[in-house]
C-alpha positions in Angstrom: 0.0 0.0 0.0 1.2 3.5 -0.9 -1.1 6.4 -0.5 0.4 9.8 -1.4 -2.8 11.6 -0.8 -1.3 15.1 -0.3 1.2 14.8 -3.1 -1.4 13.5 -5.7 -3.9 16.2 -4.7 -1.2 18.9 -4.9 -0.5 17.9 -8.5 -4.2 17.9 -9.5 -5.5 21.0 -7.6 -3.7 23.7 -9.8 -4.0 21.7 -13.0 -6.3 23.2 -15.6 -5.7 20.4 -18.2 -5.8 16.7 -17.1 -5.2 13.6 -19.1 -6.6 10.3 -17.7 -5.6 6.9 -19.2 -6.3 3.3 -18.2 -5.1 -0.1 -19.1 -5.3 -2.0 -22.4 -8.3 -4.3 -23.0 -10.2 -2.3 -20.4 -12.9 -3.7 -18.1 -15.7 -2.1 -16.3 -13.5 -0.9 -13.4 -11.0 0.7 -15.8 -13.6 2.6 -17.8 -15.8 3.3 -14.8 -12.8 4.7 -12.8 -11.6 6.8 -15.7 -15.0 8.3 -16.5 -16.1 8.7 -12.9 -12.9 10.7 -12.1 -13.2 12.7 -15.3 -16.7 13.8 -14.6 -15.9 14.9 -11.1 -12.8 16.9 -12.2 -14.8 18.6 -15.0 -17.2 19.7 -12.3 -14.2 21.5 -10.8 -13.8 23.5 -14.0 -10.9 21.4 -15.4 -10.5 20.3 -19.0 -10.2 16.5 -19.0 -9.1 14.3 -21.8 -9.7 10.5 -21.5 -7.9 7.9 -23.6 -7.5 4.1 -23.8 -6.1 2.0 -26.6 -8.8 1.0 -29.1 -11.4 3.0 -27.2 -14.3 1.9 -24.9 -15.5 -1.6 -25.4 -19.0 -1.9 -26.9 -20.6 -3.2 -23.7 -19.5 -0.2 -21.7 -20.5 2.5 -24.1 -23.7 3.1 -22.2 -21.6 5.0 -19.6 -21.9 8.8 -19.8 -18.9 10.3 -21.5 -17.8 7.1 -23.2 -18.3 8.6 -26.7 -15.7 11.3 -26.0 -12.9 8.8 -24.9 -10.0 8.8 -27.4 -8.8 5.5 -28.9 -5.4 7.0 -29.8 -3.3 9.8 -28.5 -0.5 11.7 -30.2 0.4 15.2 -28.9 -1.7 16.6 -26.1 -1.2 19.7 -24.0 -1.8 18.8 -20.3 -0.7 19.8 -16.9 -0.9 16.5 -15.2 -1.5 12.8 -16.2 -3.4 10.2 -14.2 -3.3 6.4 -14.8 -6.2 4.4 -13.3 -6.3 0.7 -12.7 -2.8 0.1 -14.3 -0.4 -2.2 -12.5 2.6 -1.0 -14.4 3.6 1.3 -17.2 3.3 -1.3 -20.0 -0.4 -1.8 -19.1 -1.1 1.8 -20.1 -0.5 0.9 -23.7 0.2 3.3 -26.5 -1.8 6.2 -25.0 0.1 5.7 -21.8 3.4 6.1 -23.6 2.0 9.3 -25.2 1.2 10.5 -21.6 4.7 9.8 -20.5 6.1 11.8 -23.4 4.3 14.9 -22.2 6.9 15.1 -19.4 4.1 16.1 -17.0 3.7 14.6 -13.5 1.9 11.2 -13.4 -0.5 10.1 -10.6 -0.8 6.3 -10.4 -4.2 5.2 -8.9 -4.6 1.5 -8.6 -5.7 -1.4 -6.3 -3.5 -4.2 -7.6 -1.0 -5.5 -5.0 1.6 -6.1 -7.8 1.6 -2.4 -8.8 5.1 -1.2 -9.5 4.5 2.3 -8.0 5.5 4.0 -11.3 3.9 7.3 -10.6 5.3 10.6 -9.4 2.6 10.2 -6.8 1.0 6.8 -6.0 -2.4 6.0 -4.7 -2.2 2.3 -4.6 -4.5 0.5 -2.0 -4.9 -3.3 -2.4 -7.5 -3.2 0.4 -10.0 -1.6 -2.0 -12.1 -3.9 -4.2 -11.7 -1.8 -7.3 -9.9 1.2 -8.6 -13.3 2.9 -8.6 -13.3 2.7 -4.8 -9.9 4.3 -4.8 -11.2 7.1 -7.0 -14.1 7.7 -4.6 -11.6 7.8 -1.6 -9.4 10.3 -3.4 -12.3 12.6 -4.4 -13.4 12.5 -0.7 -9.9 13.5 0.4 -10.0 16.4 -2.0 -13.6 17.3 -1.0 -14.7 17.1 -4.6 -18.5 16.5 -4.8 -20.1 13.7 -6.8 -23.2 13.8 -9.0 -25.3 11.1 -10.6 -23.1 10.9 -13.6 -19.8 10.3 -11.8 -21.6 8.0 -9.3 -23.0 5.8 -12.1 -19.5 5.3 -13.6 -17.9 4.5 -10.2 -20.7 2.1 -9.2 -20.1 0.3 -12.6 -16.4 -0.2 -11.5 -17.5 -1.6 -8.2 -20.1 -3.9 -9.7 -18.0 -5.4 -12.4 -14.8 -5.9 -10.4 -16.6 -7.7 -7.6 -19.0 -9.7 -9.8 -22.0 -8.0 -8.2 -20.3 -7.9 -4.7 -19.6 -11.6 -4.7 -15.8 -11.6 -4.4 -14.1 -12.4 -1.1 -12.6 -8.9 -0.7 -16.0 -7.2 -0.4 -16.5 -5.6 3.1 -19.4 -3.8 4.8 -17.5 -0.6 3.9 -17.6 -1.5 0.3 -21.4 -2.0 0.4 -21.7 1.3 2.3 -19.9 3.1 -0.5 -22.1 1.4 -3.1 -25.2 2.5 -1.1 -23.9 6.0 -1.1 -23.4 6.0 -4.9 -27.0 4.7 -5.3 -28.3 7.5 -3.2 -26.7 9.9 -5.6 -28.7 8.3 -8.4 -26.5 5.5 -9.7 -28.9 2.8 -11.1 -27.6 -0.5 -9.7 -30.1 -2.7 -11.6 -29.4 -1.1 -14.9 -25.7 -1.4 -14.4 -26.0 -5.1 -13.5 -28.2 -5.7 -16.5 -25.9 -3.9 -19.0 -22.7 -5.5 -17.7 -23.0 -8.8 -15.8 -26.3 -10.1 -17.1 -26.1 -9.4 -20.8 -24.1 -10.8 -23.7 -24.1 -9.9 -27.4 -24.8 -12.5 -30.0 -21.3 -12.0 -31.4 -20.0 -12.7 -27.9 -22.0 -15.9 -27.8 -20.6 -16.9 -31.2 -17.1 -16.3 -29.9 -17.7 -18.6 -26.9 -19.1 -21.2 -29.3 -15.9 -21.1 -31.4 -13.8 -21.4 -28.2 -15.6 -24.2 -26.5 -13.8 -27.1 -28.3 -10.5 -25.7 -27.0 -11.5 -26.0 -23.3 -9.5 -28.4 -21.2 -9.6 -29.4 -17.5 -6.6 -31.0 -15.8 -5.7 -31.2 -12.1 -8.3 -28.5 -11.2 -6.9 -26.1 -13.9 -9.3 -25.2 -16.7 -8.2 -23.2 -19.7 -9.2 -22.1 -23.2 -7.6 -20.5 -26.3 -8.9 -17.8 -28.5 -7.2 -17.2 -31.8 -7.6 -14.2 -34.2 -9.5 -16.5 -36.6 -12.1 -17.1 -33.9 -12.5 -13.4 -33.4 -13.0 -12.9 -37.1 -15.4 -15.8 -37.6 -17.6 -14.7 -34.7 -17.7 -11.0 -35.7 -16.9 -10.1 -32.1 -16.0 -6.4 -32.0 -13.4 -6.5 -29.3 -10.2 -8.2 -28.1 -11.3 -9.5 -24.7 -12.9 -12.9 -23.9 -16.3 -11.4 -23.1 -16.2 -12.8 -19.6 -15.1 -16.3 -20.5 -12.4 -16.6 -17.9 -14.8 -15.7 -15.1 -17.4 -18.2 -16.5 -14.8 -21.0 -16.5 -13.9 -20.5 -12.9 -17.5 -21.4 -12.0 -16.9 -25.0 -13.2 -17.3 -27.2 -10.1 -14.0 -29.0 -10.5 -11.9 -25.9 -11.3 -9.7 -24.0 -8.9 -7.9 -21.8 -11.4 -9.0 -20.8 -14.9 -7.1 -19.2 -17.7 -7.9 -17.9 -21.2 -5.2 -17.3 -23.8 -6.1 -14.7 -26.3 -4.1 -14.1 -29.5 -3.8 -10.4 -30.3 -3.4 -8.9 -33.8 0.3 -8.3 -33.3 0.9 -12.0 -32.4 1.3 -11.5 -28.7 -0.8 -13.5 -26.3 -2.8 -11.9 -23.6 -3.7 -14.2 -20.7 -6.3 -13.8 -18.0 -6.4 -15.8 -14.8 -9.1 -16.3 -12.2 -9.1 -18.5 -9.0 -11.4 -19.5 -6.2 -10.5 -18.4 -2.7 -7.5 -20.3 -1.4 -5.4 -20.0 -4.5 -3.0 -17.4 -5.9 -2.7 -16.5 -9.6 -0.7 -13.3 -9.1 2.7 -15.1 -8.7 2.3 -16.8 -12.1 1.2 -13.5 -13.7 4.2 -11.7 -12.3 6.6 -14.4 -13.6 5.2 -13.7 -17.0 5.7 -10.0 -16.8 2.1 -9.2 -15.7 0.4 -8.7 -12.3 -2.9 -8.4 -10.5 -4.6 -10.0 -7.5 -4.5 -13.5 -6.0 -7.8 -14.3 -7.5 -7.6 -12.3 -10.7 -4.5 -11.4 -12.7 -3.1 -11.4 -16.2 -0.1 -10.9 -18.5 0.8 -10.3 -22.1 3.5 -12.5 -23.5 5.4 -12.8 -26.8 5.5 -16.5 -27.3 3.8 -19.0 -29.6 0.7 -20.6 -28.2 2.1 -24.0 -28.9 4.8 -23.6 -26.2 3.2 -20.9 -24.0 0.0 -22.8 -23.1 1.6 -26.0 -21.8 4.3 -24.0 -19.9 1.8 -21.8 -18.2 -0.6 -24.6 -17.4 2.1 -26.4 -15.6 2.7 -23.3 -13.5 -1.0 -23.1 -12.7 -1.0 -26.7 -11.6 1.8 -25.9 -9.2 -0.2 -23.0 -7.9 -3.1 -25.4 -7.3 -0.9 -27.8 -5.4 0.4 -24.9 -3.3 -3.1 -23.8 -2.2 -6.3 -25.2 -0.8 -9.9 -24.3 -1.4 -11.5 -22.1 1.3 -15.0 -23.5 0.4 -15.3 -27.1 -0.6 
């Protein structure tokens, strides 16, 4: 944990132009945190630019302000940069590198225990369930008020990163913050319906193509998504549409993994685990990071050698743990 509240706030308070970026292949917490913070800072009279590689995923474009998020970033005049939900500099992608080239101070706000503390000021709290919770804590520290718009974005981050408050790191304080956001007008049922409970037909087609690749050995379950599968399904995205989280629901599985081939040939891997097991060490060994129960990495290696190598590491992680609930 590293919470440079005063330093981060001192960087943002005088800044008239703010750039906020988040991680590649963004999830609900990444986009919700970015937009929630952006709306709140705009309410303070600041000009805020938001950017993430490839833009906002289709399933999150219902969030207010999503249409203004940039998918690429070249030159931009800013006074301070903020990275949300990024465990390291590489996770910021191309827009993050553009942010670094500005030479302006960078605030690193995150909740992953493997965070490399790459900011000029770091707000990294692994005790929070989502970066959206960290954003809320920071806004409270700065006495920045919230409205329905920012509350909706932040509640989306909480809902998606906790699978509707079902993860083992959810506390009474978490639920209290969610209740507060709802009182501000954030529509919980709509957020759940649009994120957790819905799937596009293209996403279903993607899962259909992937199903024959699923394997289960020694309580490790995994699947592979190739670029051809993305093309055949017509899925407009580069993530797994929640597949890795679905696989960990299999009764016999303790750890799940999905290997996704990216257009540049690299492989993005997502890990999930049930309580009692740790995926973060495997992710870190591959150059990634995350939490014990949810982590990931991007690797430059052919699937033919990468998959068996990582699966063996995951089997070792299974042997090193024990399920909390049997």
